[in-house]
N, C-alpha and C positions, 0 to 999 in steps of 0.2 A: 524345751530349751529354757534355760534361765538366762536372764540378762546378767552380764558380768559387771559388777561394780568396778568403777575405775577412778583413779585420781590423776588429774593432769596438773603438772607443775611446769610453768614456763617462767624463766628468769633471764633478764639481761642485767648485767651488773656493771657499774662503774665505768661510765664513759668519762675519760680523763682528758681534758683539753688544755694544752699549753699555749700561751700567747707569745707574740713577738716581744723582744726586749732582752734585758740582761738576765738570762736564765742559764741553768746548767743542765736541765733535764734533756736527755738525748745527746748531750755533748760530754758525758761522763768521761773522766780520764781512764787510761788503760787499767789502772788498779781498781777503780770502782766497778768497771765491767767484769774484771777478773774476780772480784769479791762476790759477785752474784752468779757465777757460773756453778751449776750444780756439780757435786763430786760423784753422784750416782750410787753411793753406797747405801746399803740397806739401813744403816744407822741414820744416815742423813734423811732418808724418806720418813723414818719413824719420828725423828725430832721435828721435822716440818709438820707432820700430821698432828703431833702433840701441841705444837705452837698454834696451829690453826684452830684446834678445838678450844683452847683457852681464849684466843682472839674472838671466837664466836660469841661466847657469853659476855665478854667485856663489851663488845659492840652492841649486843642485845640490850644490856642494861642502860647504855647511853641512849639508844633509840627509845626504850621504854620510858626513860625519864622525860624525854621530849614529848612523848605521845600521851602520857598519863593524864595530863591536864585537859586533853581534848577527847579522851575516851576512844582512841583510835586502835584499829587492828594493827598488828605488826607482822610483817612477813618479808624476809630477805634471804639472800644466799651468802652466808659468811665465806664459803669456799670461793665464790666468784669475786667478792670484794677483795679478799686476801690475794687472789691470783692477780688481779689488776694492779694492786699496790706493789706486790713483789716484782711484777714485770716492770713497773715504773721505776723501781729502785735500780734496775740495770743501768739506767741512764742518769741516775742521780749521783752526787758526790758530796763529800764533806758532811756537814751537820744535817743536811736534808736526807742523805743516805742513812745516817745513823738514826735519825728520828723514824724513818720508815721501818727499818729493821727492828728498832726497839718497840715501836707501836704494834708491829705484827707479832712480837714475841720471839723473834729470831735472836738467839744469843751467840750464833757462830757466823762468821763472815762467809762461810761456804754453804749456807743454806738457802735454797730457793724452792719454789714450787716444783715438786717432782711427780705429783699425783697424776698429771695428764699423761705422762709417759707410761703409767702403770694401769690406766683405765682400759678395760676391755670394752669393745664396741657393743652397744646394746641397741635393740630395736627401739625406735621412738626416743632416742637420746642423743644429744650432741653437746659438746663443751669445748670452748676454745677462746682465743684472744685474737684481736686484730688491731693493727695500727694504721692510721690514715695520716700521711705526711704531706705537708704543703710542697708544691712543685719547687719553690725557691728555698726550702729549708733542707740543709744537708747534714743529717745526724752522722755520727761516727759509724763507719761500717761495722765495727765490733758490736755496737748497740743493737743494730738490726739483726746481725748474725746470731747474737745470743738469744734474742727474742725468738727467732725462728727455731734454733736448736733446742732451747730449754722450754719454750712455751708453745711451740708449733704455731707461731703467730703468722697470720696472713698479713701481707703488707700491700698498701695501695697509695698511689699518689693522687692528690686532689688539689684544686685551686681554691683555697679558703677565701680568697677575695670574692669569689662567686658563692656567696653565703647560701643561697637557696639551693643551688646545684650540689654543693658539697654536703649539705644537710640531707638532701634527697639520696645521695650516694650511700651515706652512712645508714640512714633509716631503711633503705632497701636491703642492705646487707644484713642488718639486724632482723628485719622481718623474715627473710629467708631462713636465717639460722634458728629462729624461734618459731618456725612453722606458722607465721602470721600473727602470733599472740601479742607481740610488741611491735607496733608498726610506726611509732613516732617517738623515738628516744630523744632526739635532739630537735630543737626548734630554731631559735634565732642564734646562729653561730656568730661569734665575733670575727670580723674580717682579719683581725690581728692574730688569729689562731694559726699556729704552725704545725700542731700535731694533736690528734685525738687517739687515745688508746682505750679500747673497750674489751670487756670480758663478759662472756655470756654462758648461760647454761639453759638447755631445754631438756625437759624430761616429762614423759607421759607414761605412767605405769598402770598396770592392772593388778587388782588385789589377787593374792593367791587363793583366797576363798571369797566367793561372790556374796553380795547382798541381793536379796530378791526384791525388786521394786514393788511387788504386791504388798509388802509389809511396810512400805514407806507411808507415813501418815503425817498430817498436820499436827504440830505440837508446839508448846510454849518453850521459849528460850529466855532465861532470866539474865538480861544484860547487866542490871544492877538491882538494888533494892526497890527502885521505883520504876524500872523500865522492863517490859516484857514484849518480845516480838514473836511472831508466828513463823515457824520454819518447817521445811519438809524433813522429818526425822526418819532416817534409815534405821532399821531394826534387824538384828540377827541373833538367834539362839544357837550357839555353837561352842566349840572348844576354843578358848583364847589364852594367850599368854598375858597375864595381868599380875602386877606387883603393887603392893601398898607400901609406900615408904613412910614409916611411922615418924621418922625424924622431921620430914617435911610435910607430914599429913597430906600426902598426895597419892592418888591412885594413877598408875601408869599402865596404859594399854598398848601392846605392840600389834600392829597390823602389817604383816609382811606382804610385799609385792611378789609377783612371780619372777623375781630377779634377786640380786643380793642386797636389795634395799628394803628398808622397813620404815613405816611411819610410827612414831611414838606420840601418843596423845596423853597429856598430863592434866588431871583434874584435881586441883588443890583445894584444901579447905579454906585457905587464905592465900590469894594470888601473890601478895607481896612477900610472904614467907618463902614461896617457891622461887620467885624471880630473884630475890636477893641472895639466895644460897646455892642455886643450881650450878653445877660444875661438870667437867668431863668425867670426873670420878663417879658421879651419880649415874650418868649414862652407862658406864661400864658395869656398875653394880646392878642396875636394873636388868641389863641384857643377860648377865651371868645368872641372875636369880630366876629368870623366866625359863625354867627347864621343862616343867610339866604343865601342859595346857589343861585348863579346867573349864567346865561348862558354865557359861555366863549368858545372860540376856542383855545384849549391848545395844545402846541407842546412840547414834551419831548424826548430827545435822548435815544435810547437803548444803554446800555454800560455794560462793565464787567471790573472791576478793582481789583487789588490785592495789598495789602500793607504789609510791614514788617518793624518793628521798634525794635531797641535796645533802651530801655527807660532809660538806666543808666544815661546819661548826662541830659536828660530832667527832670527826677525825682530829681536829685541832684540840679538842678537849682530851683526846687520847695521846697527846704529845706530838702529833704530826703537824707542826705549825709552820715550819720554814717553807714547805712546798706551796703554801698559799701566799707567801710574801714575795718581795722583789727578787729573791734569790732564784726561785723557780718559776715565778710568774704563772702559776697554775690557776686556771679559771674556775673550774668546778669539778667535783666528783659526783656523778649522778647515778642512782641505782633505781631500777624499776623491776617489779616482780608481780606475777599473778599466780593465784592458786585456785584451782577448780577441783572440788570433790563432789562427784556425782555418779550416777549410774549411766553407762554408755555401752553400746554395742549389743550384739545378739549372739554371742559365742556360747558354746557349751561350757559349763563350769568345769574347771580342771581340778584334779586331786592335788591336795596340798603337799603330799610327800613327807609329812612328818608323822611320827608314831603317836597316835592319839590313845591315851589311856582312859577307858570309860570311867565316868564318875556319875554316880546316881544322883539325880536331881540337879537343880541349878544353884549356883552361888551368884547371887546378884539381886536385882539388875544393876548394871553400870550405865548411868545416863549422863551424857555430855550435854546438859541443858543449862549450863552457865559457863562463864569464861574459862578457857583452857589454853594450855600451851601445846605447840606441835613442833616436832623435830623430824626431819627426814635424814636418815643415817644409813651408811653402808655397814652391814652387820659385821663384816670381818675386820675392817680397819677402824670402824666407828667414826669415819670421816663424816662431818656434818655438812650436808649439802644445803639444807634449808632449816630455818628456825623462825618461830613466830608465836604470836598470841592472838587468839580469836576472841575478841570482846563482843562483837555483834556480827553474826554470820550473814546478815541481810544487807550490809553496806560494803 
């Protein structure tokens, strides 16, 4: 029996809390609600997906700019942040609504998130939104109805004057939806809060091809020119889909899960070159180029990281300013994520199901022993679930 290598990804994104006062969110007029009702067409789904992919890298570059000075790892779910903001736009109107749509890259009033309706249920995966509304706050029925129909949103009534109890209710819901990985999303809730909207993703996947733990050894990871840390380095000699992008001087490795998702690991010669240029077109090019697997000696560190972001400043820099002012009275947009890459379980290794063309000898090795980027993508739609950069796998 071989131990099956696994990657666990747990994300909760964007708890959005609106305070009491002169705000429009949740009280959008009929036209604003109508403008964010999905039209259900294939073209609409495609356009939303394209907008989300562009949003992914714009948001990444903003987070990277904030993190670079501190040498921090980056990991987040652009799909989940986008879903929460698009759901929020259902109850927004006027300039706030326009800024949300523009910031998300939606150029048509009839575009909303439609991915959830097209997701097939998978083992160890869940995705959704929920809204927690204060007992005394009465949003327009159309707002809640659209959230339920277009986003499959769960709805709950709470008393935000009871700050501890309402926080416990939200945290318990999140903990259950993320299989216990995120157990305290909110802490000190403002008693003036009238509504909290959350979006979450939980995913735990197993590699299509296993790493054998017997080959995992201690090795050095070069954080920067002056810093080296010791990591558990997984190793496998097998056939892999690898592409070298000469324009970006980046080696790209695709590791498929035993589902329709894959992890792309990108090892650049110069990180800034990759970060500043990467786009959805690169992901498309890489996946199309990875046709024939070749035999490589691959090294990847085991790691476990956790990130937490207050996105207020970042989203304001992306043009979404009004929702944090008096017009919307939005308190904060918080995003938390964890990523675990390790070896787990005791299942027999499964066949990969792809045609392997024998190649004599090894082309390699390929060693992820310095900072690299990571993308979790759905191979058919190229939807980006997760995006990040591993600077130091030990923190």
